[in-house]
Legacy VTK file of the C-alpha trace (Angstrom):
# vtk DataFile Version 3.0
C-alpha trace
ASCII
DATASET POLYDATA
POINTS 118 float
108.663 110.844 115.850
108.321 107.972 117.724
108.762 109.701 121.196
105.945 112.072 119.607
103.889 109.091 118.761
104.524 107.015 121.551
102.951 110.662 123.434
100.086 110.518 121.302
99.288 107.019 122.675
99.607 107.836 126.381
97.261 110.752 125.629
94.730 109.575 124.243
94.883 105.963 126.859
96.095 103.185 124.710
97.402 100.894 127.319
98.347 97.326 127.812
98.483 95.314 124.249
97.470 97.707 122.574
100.513 101.001 124.055
102.941 98.199 122.750
101.788 96.948 119.049
101.324 101.467 119.134
105.208 101.858 119.918
106.415 98.978 117.392
103.724 100.564 114.378
105.472 104.202 115.781
109.147 102.803 116.013
109.135 102.138 111.734
107.625 105.217 111.585
104.193 106.890 109.330
106.182 109.330 106.998
103.534 112.244 105.647
105.646 111.646 102.720
104.059 107.846 102.635
101.905 107.499 99.823
98.422 108.043 98.892
97.203 107.633 95.774
94.493 110.431 94.057
91.971 107.553 93.759
92.247 106.826 97.840
92.600 110.523 98.575
89.205 111.041 97.169
87.380 108.213 98.514
89.267 109.785 102.000
87.710 112.730 101.582
84.062 110.826 101.404
85.506 108.884 104.556
85.378 111.960 106.302
81.999 113.374 105.299
80.821 110.487 105.140
81.700 108.144 107.879
83.448 110.822 110.633
80.570 113.391 109.736
77.639 111.081 111.357
79.655 111.013 114.785
81.470 114.540 114.068
78.526 116.920 112.016
78.971 116.992 108.225
80.224 120.110 108.205
82.724 118.391 110.951
82.011 121.116 113.336
81.057 118.687 116.435
77.966 116.228 117.420
78.555 113.495 118.643
81.917 113.527 118.867
83.874 117.113 119.238
84.985 119.752 116.319
87.149 118.341 113.280
87.572 121.207 111.733
91.214 122.840 111.234
90.376 125.440 113.530
89.463 123.083 116.307
92.259 121.095 116.246
95.171 123.342 115.148
96.936 122.626 118.615
96.983 118.613 118.520
100.376 117.746 116.320
99.264 115.240 113.598
100.488 111.972 115.235
97.905 112.899 117.949
94.859 112.518 115.647
96.201 109.904 113.232
96.349 108.321 116.125
93.276 108.823 117.629
91.870 107.446 113.841
93.529 104.369 113.991
92.848 103.060 117.349
90.359 105.214 118.595
89.774 106.602 122.423
89.638 103.469 124.661
86.020 104.207 127.017
84.404 106.460 124.117
82.209 106.045 121.362
85.571 106.560 119.020
86.173 103.119 117.649
89.780 102.386 115.721
89.345 102.244 112.516
93.163 100.143 112.063
90.869 97.908 110.110
89.878 99.834 107.182
93.112 102.662 106.839
96.613 102.694 107.017
99.094 104.329 109.409
99.981 106.051 106.438
95.910 106.799 105.544
95.318 107.513 109.701
98.150 110.310 108.737
96.892 111.348 105.430
93.147 112.354 106.958
94.936 113.847 110.219
96.744 116.257 108.071
93.568 116.241 105.467
91.884 117.540 108.675
94.688 120.056 109.910
94.762 121.094 106.179
98.500 120.396 105.462
97.535 118.679 103.221
97.833 120.615 99.574
LINES 1 119
118 0 1 2 3 4 5 6 7 8 9 10 11 12 13 14 15 16 17 18 19 20 21 22 23 24 25 26 27 28 29 30 31 32 33 34 35 36 37 38 39 40 41 42 43 44 45 46 47 48 49 50 51 52 53 54 55 56 57 58 59 60 61 62 63 64 65 66 67 68 69 70 71 72 73 74 75 76 77 78 79 80 81 82 83 84 85 86 87 88 89 90 91 92 93 94 95 96 97 98 99 100 101 102 103 104 105 106 107 108 109 110 111 112 113 114 115 116 117
């Protein structure tokens, strides 16, 4: 998974110290099985609609940001989506959510968007 997350960091343009931090985080690894409580999952689903939806559309079909519906991101690895959520996209309107989310929560959100969560 380390190589896939490093590759995801390069794809979103994370450079310099941010890339080093990303690589360090990837070395630790975020597993899909990292615990995200049921209460937190409900909060994260609300975040998807209210916060992500403000730029990506309330149905996540696109707006200022690209569509985030499962079909639109099906070809993107969950690690790439999680890295985009966690670190943002430098030079774009996509902010880093790192101050508000853990790496496990970012990966959970990515899997939720892709329709992979139970």
